[in-house]
N, C-alpha and C positions, 0 to 999 in steps of 0.2 A: 649303196656305198661304193665308191670307186677305190679299189684296193690294188696297191702296187705289190709286185713280188721282187724282192732283192736277193741276190745270191753273190757268191764269190767265184773267181775264175777257175777254181778247182772242180767246179760242177760239170765240166766237160760239155757245156752247151756249144754248139757250132754258132758262128756269127749269124747264119741264116735263122736258126732257132731263136737266138736272142732278139734279133730284130723283129721277127714275126710275132713273138709273144710279148714284146715290149718289156723284157726282163732287165732290171737295173743290175749292174755288175760292179763289184769291188774287185779290182785287179790286185791280186796278192803280190806284195813286194818280195823279190828274191834277190839275194846277193851272191856274187861269185868273185871273191877277192875284192878288188876295188870297184867292180862293175855292179850296178844296180839295175834291175829290170822290174817292170810291172808285167806279171804273167799274162801272156796272150795279147799284149799291147805293144810293148817296146821292141820285142823280137818274137819270132815264131817259137812255139814250144820246141820244135825239132832243133832250132838253132841254139837255144839255151842249154838243152841237154847235151848236144854235141860239144859245145864249148866246155861244159862241166866235165865231160869225159876226157878232154884234152888238157885240162887244168890240174894243177896240184892243189888248188884251193878247193874248199868244200862248198857245195851249193847249199845255201841256207835260206829257209823260209821265214819271213817276218810276218807282221800283222798290220793291218791298216789302222791308221791313227784315228782318234776321235774327230779330228778336223776333217779327214777324208770322208768318214762316215757322215758327219754333219753336212758336208757339201752335197753329197748325193741325196740325202733325205730331204734337204731344203729344196733341191731341184725337183724332186717328186711332188713335194707340196705345191710348188709353183705351177706344176703341170696339172693340178687339180685333184691329185690323189688325197683321199681322206684318211687312209691308214696304210701301213706297209707290213707285209710278212717277210721276214728276213731269214733265209735258210742258209746256214753256214757250214763250212768244213768242220769235221768233228773236233770238239774241244779236247779230245784225247791227244791230238797232234798239233793243235794250233790254239793261240790265245785270242783269235778274232771274236769268238762268241762272247768272251768276257767284255771286250770293248763295245760290242753291239748292245749288250745288256746295260753297261754303264751309260752309254749315250741315250738309250731309251728312257732312262730315269732322270736325265738332265732337263732343266727348265728350257734349254735351247731347242730341244727336240720339237719340231713344229707339228708333227702328226703322231698318233699312236704307232709305236714300233713294236711289233710282235716277233720276238726272236725264237727261232727253232733250230735246235742242234741236230744236224743230219746224222750224227754219230757214224759218219762214213765220209766218203769223198768220191770223186769221179762219177761214173755212171749211176750208182745208187742215189747219190745226191741230185744228179740231173733229173732222175725220175721223180724225186720228191718235188722239184721245182715245176716240172710239167704238170704234176697233180695239183699243186697249189694254183697254177695259172688257170687250169680248167675249172677248179672250184670257185676261184674269184670271178671268172667269166660267167659261171652259172648262178652267181648271186649269193654265195655262202658268206657268212660273217667271218671276220678274222678268227674268232674263237672256234667256230665250227671247222674252219680250215686247219687250225692247229690240232684239233681233235682227230680229224681224219688222217692228217699227216702222221700223227703218233701211232695210229692203228696200222698204217701202211709200213712205217719204219720198223715196227715190231715183227713184221713178216719178212723183212729183208735180212739176208745173211751175207756178210761181206768178209772176204778173206784176202790176205796179202801174202803172196809168195815172195820171199827174199832169197837171193843167191848168196848173200853175205850179211849176216845179222849184226856185224860189229857196229855199223853206224847207229842202229836202233839201240844197241846196248850202251853206246857212249852217250846218247842223248836221253836215256832213261825212259824211252817211250814204249817199253814193254811192261805191262802192269802186274802180271801175275808172278808167282814164285817160279824161279828159274832153276833148272838142274845145274849141277856143278859144272857140267860140260854142255854147252849149247852148240848144236850142230850149225855149220855155216849156212846150209840150205835149210830154211825153216818156213813152215806154214803158220801164219798168225791169223787171228780173226778179230774184228771189231766187236767188243762185247756190248752189253746193254747200256754201259756208260760211255760208249764210244772210245774206249781205250783198247790198245792192242794187247791181246793175250796169246801166249804160245799155245798153238793148236797141236803141233806135232813135228817131228823131224822128217826131213825129206832127203834121202840119200841119192835117188835117181829120179829123172823125169818120169820114168815108168811108175814109180811110187806115187807121184803127183797125180797122174792120170787115174790110177786105181782108186785113190782117195776121192777124186772128183766124181768118178763114175758111181761110186757108192753113195755119195751125197746126192747126186742127180737122181738116181733110181728112187731114193727115199722121197725126195721132194715131188717127183713126178707121180708117185703113188698117191700123194696127198692132193696135188693140185691139177694134175692132168695137163691138158693143152693150154691152160691159162698161166702156165709157169714159164719163166724165161731165165736165161743165163747170159752173163756179160763178162767180157774180158778186156782189160787194158794192159798192154805189156810193152816193155822196153824193146826197141829195135834190135838190140844185141841178142835178144832171146827169140827173135822172130821165127827162126827155123824150128826151134824146140816147140814153141806154141802152135806153129802151123801143123806140126805132126799131131799134137793133141786135138787141134781143131778138126782135122780130118777124121780122127778116131771118133770124136763126138758125133760128127755127121753120119758116120757109119753105124755107130751103136745107138744113137738117138736121132733118127732121121726126121722126126717131127718137132724137135726142140728148136725154139726160137733163140738164136745166138746173136748178141750185139757185140761188136768189136770196135775199139777206139785206141789210138796211140796213148801212151803214158803221158801224164801232165808233169811239168817240172816241179810243181808243188809236192806231188807224191814222190817223184823220183828223188827229191832231196832227202827223203827219209828211207826209201826202199833201195835205191842204188841200182847198179847195173843188173841186167837180166832179171828184173823183178816183174811182178804181174799182180794186178788187182782183179779178183774174181768175185762175182756176186750171183746169188740165187734169189729170185723174188717172183711174186705173182705180178700179173700185168697191172700197172698203176691205174689203167682206165677202169678197172673193176671198182675203184673207190670213189668214183665221181658220182 
């Protein structure tokens, strides 16, 4: 069976990776005032974030329409694909997953569409896409691909450091009970439902590193060299995270670290000086 892999632009795949793996991509719609962009298509990620920082308007993330989803799935069908596995940005921060499920149940859907909630975004979602591509190439069925993706997803731990939590409070994207006073600098995590939960307060970047080091030591004790750590951070916080990066290299010399710039889709929720951090085993172990 020829199986396509579909994802959205929040997955942080490079153009080279997307082309080499033949991954179909839904470019998430983003608005800034009267301007509308399709993420990673109409303007570079850096340009969109830079314009958002200079604007008084709020950068807002939308969701792809049923028509857009239909167009891309029909194109995959015309290319000879017999089924499609769609891995999308967490439903805890986006409604895209709901639209994909709705379309999958419509009579107009030309091929079976298997929808998988990444319950994350960024690099963790990217690694799920890479795993799905490898499994499809190896001949696994769509059902088996979803099963293996679920096992891998359960092993991933994804955190969001925000420098100012007010944006998330306004949009209601923090799911658990909040204290009467929420600190501006806050560490959140994507829970098992893909929703953001308050993990703890952060007063100084030093506290952030101490918290990371403690989590890393625990994970390394469980997984050893097959464990990796990834970072996606806003340019405005580059100096702070560079210091943390150097400390990680010193304290964990054998740790594999992947770094990428922040995506506008995530920046719209996290804001300035934010960072997405993840701990996970090597996805290749699940092929």
